[in-house]
C-alpha positions as CSV (number, residue, x, y, z in Angstrom):
1,M,-11.8,-23.6,116.7
2,V,-12.2,-26.4,114.7
3,I,-13.6,-25.8,112.0
4,A,-15.8,-28.8,111.2
5,T,-15.2,-30.7,107.3
6,L,-17.0,-33.1,104.5
7,K,-14.9,-35.4,106.2
8,D,-16.2,-35.6,110.0
9,I,-19.6,-35.6,108.2
10,A,-19.1,-38.5,106.6
11,E,-17.3,-40.5,109.5
12,L,-20.3,-39.6,111.5
13,A,-22.8,-40.7,108.7
14,N,-21.3,-43.7,107.3
15,V,-20.7,-42.5,103.7
16,S,-18.6,-41.2,101.6
17,T,-17.7,-37.4,100.9
18,A,-18.9,-37.1,97.6
19,T,-22.8,-38.3,98.9
20,V,-22.0,-35.3,101.6
21,S,-21.4,-32.7,98.6
22,R,-23.9,-34.1,96.7
23,V,-26.4,-33.8,99.5
24,L,-25.8,-30.3,100.8
25,N,-25.4,-29.3,97.6
26,E,-28.6,-30.5,97.5
27,D,-28.5,-31.9,94.7
28,E,-31.6,-34.0,93.7
29,T,-29.7,-36.7,91.7
30,L,-28.2,-38.3,94.0
31,S,-29.5,-41.5,94.4
32,V,-29.9,-41.6,98.4
33,G,-32.5,-42.3,101.0
34,D,-34.8,-39.6,102.4
35,E,-33.6,-40.9,106.0
36,T,-29.8,-40.4,104.8
37,R,-30.3,-37.2,103.4
38,Q,-31.9,-35.8,106.8
39,K,-29.1,-37.9,109.1
40,I,-26.6,-36.3,107.2
41,W,-28.3,-32.4,107.5
42,Q,-28.3,-33.1,111.5
43,I,-25.1,-33.5,111.6
44,A,-23.5,-31.6,109.5
45,E,-26.0,-28.1,111.4
46,S,-25.2,-29.8,115.0
47,L,-21.3,-29.5,114.2
48,D,-21.7,-25.8,113.1
49,Y,-20.9,-27.0,109.4
50,K,-20.8,-23.2,107.6
51,K,-21.6,-24.6,103.9
52,A,-24.9,-26.5,105.6
53,V,-27.1,-23.2,105.3
54,R,-30.3,-23.5,104.3
55,K,-34.1,-23.4,105.3
56,L,-35.6,-26.4,107.0
57,P,-39.0,-27.5,105.4
58,N,-42.2,-26.7,107.4
59,R,-43.1,-29.3,109.7
60,K,-46.7,-29.0,110.9
61,I,-47.7,-29.1,114.8
62,L,-51.2,-29.9,115.7
63,L,-51.7,-28.0,118.9
64,I,-54.8,-29.5,120.8
65,H,-55.6,-27.3,123.8
66,W,-58.4,-27.9,126.7
67,Y,-60.0,-25.1,127.0
68,S,-62.4,-22.7,125.1
69,Q,-60.7,-19.3,123.6
70,Q,-62.9,-17.4,125.8
71,E,-62.1,-19.7,128.6
72,E,-58.7,-19.4,127.2
73,L,-59.1,-15.3,128.0
74,D,-60.3,-16.1,131.5
75,D,-57.1,-17.8,132.1
76,I,-54.3,-16.4,130.6
77,Y,-51.9,-18.8,132.7
78,Y,-52.6,-21.6,129.8
79,Q,-52.8,-18.5,127.0
80,A,-49.2,-18.2,128.3
81,I,-48.2,-22.1,127.2
82,R,-49.7,-21.4,123.8
83,L,-48.6,-18.0,122.6
84,A,-44.6,-19.3,124.0
85,M,-44.9,-22.5,122.1
86,E,-45.8,-20.4,118.4
87,E,-43.1,-18.0,119.5
88,H,-40.8,-21.1,119.6
89,G,-42.4,-23.0,117.0
90,K,-41.6,-19.7,114.1
91,K,-37.9,-20.4,115.3
92,K,-38.1,-24.2,114.2
93,N,-40.2,-23.6,110.9
94,L,-42.3,-25.6,112.8
95,V,-46.8,-24.3,110.9
96,I,-48.8,-24.5,114.3
97,T,-52.6,-25.4,114.4
98,T,-54.3,-25.1,116.6
99,L,-58.0,-26.6,117.9
100,Y,-59.6,-26.0,121.1
101,Q,-61.3,-27.5,123.0
102,Q,-62.4,-30.6,120.9
103,I,-59.6,-33.8,119.7
104,P,-60.1,-35.0,116.0
105,T,-61.6,-38.0,114.4
106,E,-58.8,-38.2,112.0
107,L,-55.8,-35.9,111.4
108,E,-54.6,-34.3,108.0
109,E,-52.1,-36.5,106.8
110,D,-48.8,-33.8,107.0
111,I,-49.8,-33.7,110.2
112,A,-45.9,-34.4,112.1
113,G,-46.5,-34.3,115.7
114,I,-49.7,-33.6,118.3
115,C,-48.8,-31.2,121.1
116,A,-52.1,-31.0,123.9
117,I,-51.9,-28.4,126.3
118,G,-54.4,-28.9,129.5
119,K,-56.1,-31.7,131.2
120,F,-57.1,-35.2,129.4
121,S,-58.7,-37.9,130.5
122,D,-57.1,-41.4,129.9
123,G,-59.5,-42.2,127.0
124,Q,-58.6,-39.0,124.9
125,V,-55.4,-39.8,125.7
126,T,-55.1,-43.1,123.9
127,Q,-57.4,-41.6,121.4
128,L,-54.8,-39.2,120.6
129,K,-52.2,-42.4,121.1
130,K,-53.9,-43.6,117.8
131,F,-53.2,-41.3,115.7
132,E,-49.3,-43.0,116.3
133,K,-47.5,-39.8,115.8
134,P,-44.9,-37.7,118.5
135,L,-47.5,-36.5,121.0
136,V,-46.4,-34.5,124.2
137,F,-49.0,-33.0,127.1
138,I,-48.4,-30.0,128.6
139,D,-49.3,-29.2,132.5
140,S,-50.8,-32.9,132.1
141,N,-48.5,-36.2,133.7
142,Q,-49.1,-38.4,131.4
143,M,-46.1,-41.2,131.7
144,S,-48.4,-43.2,133.6
145,N,-49.9,-44.0,130.1
146,Q,-46.8,-43.8,128.7
147,A,-46.9,-40.7,127.0
148,D,-44.2,-37.6,127.4
149,S,-44.8,-34.7,129.3
150,V,-43.9,-31.1,130.4
151,T,-45.1,-31.0,134.1
152,V,-44.9,-27.8,137.2
153,D,-43.1,-29.3,140.3
154,F,-45.4,-29.0,142.4
155,N,-43.9,-30.5,145.4
156,Y,-40.8,-27.8,145.3
157,A,-43.8,-25.1,144.5
158,V,-45.2,-25.9,147.9
159,Q,-41.7,-26.6,150.1
160,Q,-41.2,-23.1,149.0
161,V,-45.0,-22.0,150.4
162,M,-44.5,-23.4,153.4
163,A,-41.0,-22.3,154.3
164,E,-43.6,-18.5,154.2
165,A,-46.0,-20.6,156.0
166,A,-44.3,-21.6,159.0
167,K,-44.6,-17.5,160.1
168,Y,-47.8,-18.2,161.1
169,E,-49.6,-19.6,163.6
170,T,-53.2,-20.3,161.8
171,I,-52.6,-21.5,158.3
172,G,-56.0,-21.8,155.1
173,F,-56.3,-22.6,151.9
174,L,-59.0,-21.9,148.8
175,G,-58.1,-24.1,146.5
176,G,-60.5,-25.0,143.2
177,K,-61.5,-28.2,140.7
178,E,-61.1,-29.2,138.1
179,T,-61.9,-31.9,135.3
180,T,-61.0,-33.8,132.1
181,Q,-61.4,-31.5,129.0
182,D,-64.3,-33.9,128.1
183,Q,-66.1,-34.3,132.3
184,K,-65.1,-37.4,132.6
185,Q,-62.9,-37.5,135.4
186,V,-62.7,-34.7,138.3
187,L,-58.8,-34.1,139.1
188,D,-56.9,-33.9,142.0
189,D,-55.1,-30.4,143.1
190,P,-51.7,-31.5,143.7
191,R,-51.3,-28.2,145.5
192,E,-53.8,-29.4,147.8
193,L,-52.9,-32.2,148.6
194,L,-49.2,-31.8,149.2
195,F,-50.0,-28.7,151.0
196,Q,-52.8,-30.6,153.5
197,A,-49.6,-33.2,153.8
198,A,-47.2,-30.5,155.0
199,L,-49.2,-29.0,157.3
200,M,-50.8,-32.3,158.9
201,Q,-46.9,-32.8,159.3
202,S,-46.0,-29.8,160.7
203,G,-49.0,-29.7,162.9
204,K,-50.7,-27.3,161.4
205,Y,-52.7,-28.5,160.1
206,N,-56.7,-27.8,160.2
207,E,-59.4,-29.5,157.9
208,A,-61.8,-26.2,158.8
209,A,-59.4,-24.1,157.0
210,F,-59.6,-25.8,153.4
211,Y,-62.0,-24.5,150.7
212,T,-62.3,-25.6,147.4
213,G,-64.4,-23.6,145.1
214,S,-63.5,-23.1,141.6
215,F,-60.3,-21.7,139.9
216,S,-62.1,-18.0,139.6
217,T,-62.0,-14.6,140.7
218,A,-65.2,-14.8,142.7
219,S,-65.7,-18.9,143.8
220,G,-61.7,-17.2,145.6
221,Q,-64.2,-13.9,146.5
222,A,-67.0,-16.1,148.1
223,L,-64.7,-18.8,149.7
224,M,-62.9,-15.8,151.6
225,N,-66.8,-15.1,152.6
226,Q,-67.4,-18.2,153.8
227,A,-64.2,-18.2,156.1
228,I,-64.7,-15.2,157.3
229,S,-67.8,-15.9,158.2
230,E,-67.2,-19.1,159.7
231,H,-64.0,-18.3,161.2
232,G,-64.8,-15.1,162.6
233,K,-62.1,-13.2,164.7
234,N,-60.3,-16.5,164.2
235,L,-60.1,-16.2,160.5
236,P,-56.4,-17.8,159.6
237,T,-53.5,-15.5,159.6
238,F,-52.2,-17.5,156.3
239,F,-53.4,-18.8,152.9
240,F,-52.7,-20.5,150.3
241,C,-54.4,-20.1,147.6
242,A,-54.1,-22.4,144.2
243,N,-54.2,-19.6,141.6
244,D,-53.4,-15.8,141.4
245,A,-57.5,-15.5,140.4
246,I,-58.5,-17.3,143.4
247,A,-56.4,-14.8,145.2
248,I,-57.4,-11.7,144.2
249,G,-61.0,-12.7,144.6
250,A,-59.4,-13.6,148.2
251,M,-57.7,-10.0,148.4
252,R,-61.8,-8.3,147.7
253,S,-63.2,-9.9,150.0
254,L,-61.3,-9.4,152.7
255,Q,-61.0,-5.7,151.8
256,D,-64.3,-5.5,152.1
257,A,-64.8,-6.7,155.5
258,N,-62.3,-3.8,156.5
259,I,-59.7,-6.9,157.3
260,Q,-56.7,-5.3,156.2
261,V,-53.5,-7.8,153.8
262,P,-50.8,-8.7,154.9
263,E,-51.4,-6.9,158.4
264,R,-54.8,-9.2,159.6
265,V,-54.2,-12.1,157.1
266,S,-51.8,-12.4,153.9
267,L,-52.0,-13.9,150.7
268,I,-50.1,-16.1,148.4
269,G,-51.2,-17.2,144.8
270,F,-49.8,-19.1,142.1
271,N,-48.8,-18.9,138.8
272,D,-47.8,-14.6,139.0
273,S,-50.2,-13.6,135.9
274,N,-49.2,-10.5,134.5
275,V,-52.4,-9.0,137.0
276,A,-50.4,-10.0,140.1
277,R,-48.1,-7.1,140.3
278,Y,-50.7,-4.6,139.7
279,V,-53.8,-5.2,142.4
280,Y,-53.0,-3.5,145.7
281,P,-51.3,-4.9,147.5
282,A,-49.1,-6.3,144.7
283,L,-49.6,-10.3,145.2
284,S,-46.6,-12.9,146.5
285,T,-46.8,-15.9,144.6
286,I,-45.4,-18.9,143.0
287,Q,-43.7,-18.0,139.8
288,V,-44.5,-20.0,137.1
289,D,-42.7,-19.7,133.8
290,T,-45.2,-20.7,131.5
291,E,-42.6,-19.6,128.5
292,A,-40.5,-22.9,129.5
293,L,-43.8,-25.2,129.5
294,G,-44.6,-24.2,126.0
295,S,-40.8,-24.1,124.2
296,I,-39.8,-27.0,126.4
297,G,-42.6,-28.8,125.6
298,L,-41.8,-28.2,121.7
299,N,-38.7,-28.6,121.4
300,L,-39.5,-32.8,123.2
301,L,-41.8,-33.1,120.6
302,V,-39.2,-31.3,118.0
303,E,-36.6,-34.0,119.3
304,R,-39.9,-37.5,119.3
305,M,-40.6,-36.5,115.4
306,D,-36.6,-36.7,115.2
307,G,-36.0,-39.7,116.8
308,N,-33.8,-38.5,119.4
309,V,-35.8,-39.8,122.3
310,G,-36.0,-43.1,123.4
311,I,-38.3,-43.8,126.3
312,T,-40.7,-41.8,127.3
313,Q,-40.2,-38.4,129.5
314,N,-41.8,-36.4,131.8
315,I,-39.9,-33.5,132.6
316,S,-40.6,-30.9,135.1
317,I,-40.5,-27.1,135.2
318,A,-39.4,-26.2,138.8
319,T,-40.8,-22.4,140.2
320,R,-40.0,-19.4,142.6
321,L,-41.7,-18.0,145.4
322,I,-42.2,-14.1,144.8
323,K,-42.3,-12.1,147.2
324,R,-44.5,-8.7,147.7
325,E,-46.6,-7.4,149.6
326,S,-49.6,-9.4,150.4
327,T,-47.4,-11.4,152.7
328,K,-45.5,-9.4,155.7
329,K,-42.1,-9.1,155.6
């Protein structure tokens, strides 16, 4: 193992060995700029220089959540992302302050970066960019607004669902509609659009079997009740549900109607929430790594804060199908 020396650090930082030594020994009398000091520390730590042991100063991050605290409790997908960011932030000496369902008109001077979780309108993105702080969006692709994003790869997710749906002749979809946090833009769900396109290509698309409500258990139950009423004995044998809450509501409706899952109707949800494995039958679902969404988003924000990112980025997170008892073996 090669051990880094002061000379190695000095060459990379383009300063003298004496300057490196005095910076690493935290000599406050040294006349050198903060940028140079930070550069030396970063190089020393990247080289795992053993004497370079210090506690990095805390930096403040503003986390803007498009949900209210009550809405977050009802949809633990976004709660899981927030908790992952807070846990990851502790390891990076970051102090995270959360604002729910609001965008500030001004920032505290010591805010080093902003992370926005959820769906925001173009006007809100513009408002956030005016603060001229490092900015990352989680679960909202803002490349068109020249802002960094971390999102789910819905295209790959739908490919996984289609591989399962290919086993069935009649296929339906239960989804939901969302609006941006300020209610100014209605959002198309990429799961619905991609699934529809894939079914059209396979020749199995049936417009009458696509239902849209909200992303809730109650909506899933109501949508499935409507499907049962309208299709009767011709009810599709497979339904892709845009989230687990919708799938669980649909399952309840099927059970109330004495329609067996998965013997008569199979269901796949989305997100792999904690409750998905505990309902009966246990729900097959597309698993989204919410911890990765939160930690990768925070890493990208820190890189932007440190000046290590050039062009605007969208990092796409893969998913995987978790097969349980709500689909046929």
